[in-house]
C-alpha positions, 0 to 999 in steps of 0.5 A: 106894852110895858112888858112883852111876852118874848120874841118868839122862836125861829127853827129851820129844818133841813131834809136829807131825803124826801118825806111828807110834812105836816104842821099845825100851829096856831096863831098864823093869821090872828094875833095875840091880844094885849092886855091893859094897854099892851100891843098885839103879839107877833104872827107866826109863820112857817115856810117851806125853802126849796132846794132851788131856792123856791119859797112857799108860805104854809097856812097855820094846819098843812102838809107838804111833801118835800125832796132831800135839800128842801127846808122848812122854817117854822117861826113861832108867835109871840104872845100881847103885851101887858101894860101901858109902855113907858113914854 
């Protein structure tokens, strides 16, 4: 849209010891709507990168057992845009 709602945030946390991790997050399947002609927002994403490089995509509400050296990456969604884009 003419005005966006930001870029979202990406955070990565690497665990130093075994731990159970739970996440409760929204807008992982359904994007925020735009208004007055603006585009939809981007979806968020939760990914675990195991110490051996294997990637696991988590749901918006999920839990996982992590080992030392595993990393969780959280990408936040964005809101929808506002207004017709300038051409």
